C-alpha positions in Angstrom: -21.1 19.5 -11.9 -17.6 19.7 -9.9 -17.8 21.6 -6.4 -15.6 24.8 -6.4 -13.0 23.6 -4.4 -12.0 21.0 -6.3 -11.8 23.2 -9.1 -9.9 25.8 -7.6 -7.5 23.3 -6.3 -6.7 21.5 -9.8 -6.0 25.2 -10.7 -3.7 25.7 -8.2 -1.8 23.2 -8.8 -1.8 23.3 -12.5 -0.2 26.8 -12.1 2.9 25.6 -9.5 3.4 22.9 -12.0 3.7 -1.4 10.6 5.3 -4.8 10.8 7.2 -2.2 13.5 3.8 -1.0 14.0 2.5 -4.4 14.1 0.4 -4.9 17.5 3.1 -7.1 19.9 1.2 -10.6 21.7 -0.3 -9.8 25.0 2.2 -12.0 26.3 5.5 -10.5 23.9 7.9 -8.3 25.0 7.0 -4.5 24.3 9.0 -2.6 22.3 11.3 0.1 23.0 11.5 3.2 21.6 14.6 3.5 21.7 15.4 0.6 19.3 13.1 2.4 16.6 15.1 3.1 13.7 13.2 5.7 12.0 13.5 5.8 7.9 13.9 9.7 5.9 11.1 11.6 4.9 9.7 10.6 1.8 9.5 13.9 -0.5 7.0 14.6 -3.0 6.4 17.1 -6.0 3.2 18.8 -7.6 1.7 16.5 -9.9 2.6 17.9 -13.2 -0.6 17.0 -15.5 -3.7 18.6 -13.6 -5.9 16.4 -15.5 -4.6 13.1 -14.1 -6.8 11.4 -11.4 -4.9 12.3 -8.3 -3.3 15.7 -8.3 -0.3 16.1 -5.8 -0.5 19.3 -3.7 1.9 21.2 -1.9 3.7 18.7 0.7 2.7 19.4 4.3 5.0 21.5 6.8 6.4 18.4 8.3 6.8 14.8 7.3 4.6 12.4 10.1 3.2 9.1 10.0 0.6 7.6 12.5 -1.8 10.6 12.2 -5.2 11.4 12.6 -7.7 14.0 10.7 -10.8 15.6 10.8 -12.5 18.4 8.5 -13.7 21.2 10.0 -15.9 23.5 7.0 -12.8 23.2 4.2 -10.1 22.9 6.5 -8.5 19.6 7.3 -6.7 19.5 10.2 -4.0 16.9 10.5 -3.3 15.9 14.0 -0.3 14.1 16.2 1.7 11.2 15.0 5.1 10.2 14.7 7.8 12.6 12.9 11.3 11.6 11.4 13.2 10.9 14.4 10.6 8.6 15.9 9.1 10.7 18.7 5.3 11.1 19.2 4.7 14.7 18.4 2.1 17.2 19.3 1.8 18.9 15.5 -1.4 20.5 13.9 -1.1 21.5 10.2 -4.3 22.6 8.5 -4.9 22.0 4.6 -7.3 25.0 3.6 -9.1 23.1 0.8 -10.1 26.1 -1.2 -6.6 27.3 -1.8 -4.3 24.1 -1.3 -2.3 26.2 1.3 -1.0 24.6 4.8 -1.1 26.4 7.9 0.0 25.7 11.5 -2.4 24.7 14.3 -2.9 24.9 18.1 -0.4 21.9 18.9 -2.0 19.4 21.4 -1.6 19.6 25.0 0.4 16.0 24.4 2.2 14.3 21.8 -0.3 11.2 20.3 0.3 8.6 18.2 -2.6 6.5 16.5 -5.2 8.9 18.0 -8.7 8.9 16.6 -10.2 12.9 15.5 -13.7 13.4 14.5 -15.9 16.3 13.1 -19.0 16.7 15.5 -20.8 19.5 17.5 -19.4 22.1 15.1 -16.0 21.6 16.3 -13.3 18.8 16.0 -12.2 16.6 18.6 -8.9 14.0 19.4 -9.6 10.7 21.6 -7.3 8.8 22.7 -4.2 7.4 21.4 -0.6 6.2 22.3 1.7 8.6 24.4 4.6 6.5 23.4 5.7 3.8 20.8 2.5 1.3 21.3 2.5 2.7 25.2 0.9 4.8 27.3 -2.6 4.4 25.9 -4.7 7.4 26.7 -8.0 8.3 27.8 -8.1 11.9 27.4 -10.3 14.1 25.3 -9.6 17.2 23.5 -12.0 19.7 21.8 -11.0 22.6 19.5 -12.2 25.6 21.1 -11.1 29.0 19.8 -8.3 27.7 18.6 -7.1 26.0 21.7 -7.1 22.4 22.8 -9.9 21.9 25.7 -9.8 18.8 27.5 -13.0 17.0 28.0 -14.4 14.2 29.5 -12.0 11.2 29.6 -12.6 8.0 28.0 -14.0 5.1 30.3 -10.7 3.0 29.1 -8.0 4.1 26.9 -8.3 3.8 23.0 -5.9 3.7 20.1 -5.5 2.5 16.9 -9.6 2.7 17.0 -12.2 3.7 14.3 -14.1 6.8 15.0 -17.1 8.0 13.5 -20.1 10.8 14.8 -23.8 10.8 13.6 -25.0 14.1 14.6 -23.4 15.0 18.0 -22.8 11.4 19.0 -19.0 10.0 18.7 -18.5 6.1 18.1 -15.3 4.5 19.0 -15.0 1.0 17.9 -12.1 -1.9 18.6 -8.7 -0.6 18.8 -6.3 -1.3 21.1 -7.2 -1.1 25.2 -5.1 -0.8 28.3 -5.1 -3.9 30.7 -4.1 -5.0 33.7 -0.6 -6.2 33.4 -0.1 -5.1 29.7 0.4 -1.6 28.5 -2.0 -2.7 25.7 -4.4 -5.9 24.5 -7.0 -6.4 21.6 -10.1 -4.5 22.6 -12.7 -6.8 22.6 -15.8 -5.7 24.2 -17.9 -2.6 24.1 -17.9 0.3 21.7 -17.4 3.6 23.6 -20.1 6.2 22.9 -19.5 10.1 23.8 -22.6 12.4 23.8 -20.8 15.9 22.9 -23.2 17.8 24.2 -23.3 16.4 27.3 -19.8 15.5 27.6 -20.4 12.1 28.9 -19.3 8.8 28.1 -21.3 5.8 28.2 -20.9 2.0 26.1 -22.9 -0.4 24.0 -22.9 -3.0 21.7 -19.1 -3.6 20.4 -17.7 -5.1 17.0 -18.5 -8.5 16.3 -15.3 -8.9 14.7 -13.1 -7.5 17.2 -10.3 -5.8 15.8 -7.6 -2.9 15.8 -5.7 0.0 13.4 -9.1 -0.3 12.1 -11.0 2.6 10.7 -15.0 4.0 10.4 -17.3 6.7 9.0 -20.3 7.3 9.1 -23.2 7.8 6.3 -26.9 8.2 6.7 -27.1 8.0 10.5 -25.1 4.6 9.7 -21.4 3.6 11.0 -19.2 2.0 8.9 -16.2 0.1 10.3 -13.7 -1.4 7.7 -10.7 -3.8 7.7 -7.9 -3.7 10.9 -6.4 -7.0 12.0 -6.5 -9.5 14.3 -2.7 -10.4 15.8 -0.7 -10.3 12.6 -3.7 -11.0 10.0 -5.1 -8.6 8.1 -8.9 -8.6 7.5 -11.5 -7.9 4.9 -13.9 -7.4 7.2 -16.7 -4.8 6.8 -19.5 -4.2 9.3 -22.3 -1.3 9.7 -23.8 -0.2 13.5 -27.2 1.2 13.5 -27.4 3.3 16.6 -31.4 3.4 16.8 -31.3 -0.1 16.9 -28.5 -1.2 18.6 -27.2 -3.7 15.8 -24.0 -4.8 13.9 -24.2 -6.4 10.5 -22.2 -7.7 8.2 -21.4 -6.4 4.4 -20.0 -7.8 1.6 -16.0 -8.1 2.2 -13.8 -5.6 1.2 -11.8 -6.2 -1.9 -8.8 -5.9 -0.2 -7.9 -7.2 3.5 -5.4 -4.3 5.0 -5.0 -2.9 8.7 -3.8 0.7 9.2 -6.0 2.2 6.5 -7.6 5.5 5.8 -11.6 5.8 5.8 -13.8 8.7 4.4 -17.3 9.3 4.3 -18.1 11.0 0.4 -21.1 12.6 -1.4 -23.2 10.9 1.6 -23.2 7.6 -0.2 -19.8 6.1 -0.4 -17.3 4.8 2.1 -14.4 4.7 0.6 -11.1 3.0 2.0 -7.2 4.1 1.3 -4.0 2.6 1.7 -2.8 0.8 4.5 -0.2 -2.0 5.7 -0.2 -5.5 4.2 0.8 -8.5 6.1 1.2 -11.9 3.9 2.9 -14.8 5.5 4.5 -12.7 7.9 6.0 -10.5 5.1 5.1 -6.5 5.2 4.2 -3.4 3.0 1.7 -0.9 2.2 -0.8 -0.4 -0.2 -1.7 1.9 -2.4 -5.4 0.5 -3.2 -8.5 2.9 -3.4 -11.7 1.4 -3.0 -15.4 2.6 -2.4 -18.2 0.9 -0.8 -21.7 2.2 -2.1 -24.0 1.9 1.3 -27.2 2.0 -1.3 -26.2 -0.6 -4.0 -24.2 -3.0 -1.3 -21.2 -3.2 -3.9 -17.6 -2.2 -3.6 -16.1 -0.1 -6.7 -12.2 0.5 -7.3 -10.7 3.8 -7.8 -7.2 5.0 -9.1 -4.5 3.5 -6.9 -2.5 6.2 -4.5 0.3 8.1 -6.5 2.0 7.6 -2.8 0.8 4.2 -1.4 1.5 4.4 2.4 -0.4 3.7 6.3 -1.1 5.8 9.1 -2.7 8.6 6.9 -5.2 11.1 6.9 -8.3 10.5 4.5 -10.8 13.4 4.5 -13.4 14.0 1.8 -14.6 17.6 1.3 -17.0 18.2 -1.4 -15.5 16.2 -4.6 -12.3 16.2 -3.2 -11.0 12.9 -1.5 -7.6 14.2 0.3 -5.1 11.7 1.4 -2.4 13.4 3.8 0.9 12.1 5.5 1.2 8.7 6.3 4.1 6.1 6.3 5.3 5.0 2.8 6.4 1.7 4.2 5.7 -0.4 7.4 7.3 0.8 10.5 8.5 4.8 11.5 9.1 6.3 7.9 7.5 9.2 7.3 6.1 11.5 4.7 4.6 14.9 4.2 2.8 13.6 1.0 -0.4 15.7 0.1 -2.6 14.2 -2.8 -6.4 14.6 -3.7 -8.6 12.6 -6.1 -11.4 14.0 -8.0 -14.7 11.8 -7.1 -17.1 14.1 -9.6 -17.4 10.8 -11.7 -18.5 8.8 -8.5 -22.3 8.0 -8.5 -23.6 11.1 -6.0 -20.9 13.0 -6.2 -21.5 14.9 -9.6 
């Protein structure tokens, strides 16, 4: 049976009828934000066919890429990113998945791109990110409290473009880019950062077996899944899972499509769904429209209908039987969109 929120959204829509973001070598020159040539926003229109696998929703109020997203109840918060002019923004916009309507949320205290957002302890946390164009890696953590952002204990070290997932009130930050002495950023190869949201304290634990960045993750049934990412200019099809109780990592069946700059969401307490991302093949870059679901019970991958708007640096959240894909760049670099699309997962095992 479809969830009510999904049925409502279909009815609403029917009625309405980085190559440039690639991580530079530690020894190479750092990009200068003044040299960035942002592309134009990409407009989107609602889909005319409400029975199509994907439904296009009203576009977000602003066009962005390299955003973070997290869900509180039936509302998805899309935070930060790059704006159309290439600037790093503090924008927060909220999609109500029951009505399909957008509203403005409380602005972040600072602009952030490539940040991480996660739901834990009954609220949303925004963690790390870049303050500039792959520069100024943040250690800061912000908690949503009474419609404002409250600064919490900072991370032991800055992180950006990392995977984040929460198990109960514990948040795990895996991989990503971290600051290094003498450099603005370098590939993180060491510990995973662990945040106790109740105590507002940080610790470290065993890091990714395959260090990488522009990676994404989600938690299902007490385990932390980390998918894809890249090392240097090489996209990876790596899929790994962390067991907090045993403090151990295990390798999973490889993703069908190697990618970085992807979005990941846990759905229906059984699936980890991988969406979009950047394509890097023999020095040529593009974006993916591929959507693939990993079944944590069978250990197998399944291909789902492709995104109507291929993109990277996007927000991906599952609410009920709906997979929501919001904002992101429809080509590498700072090209932005306000695309908002939802896939009905009711036919996926465990989602009916």
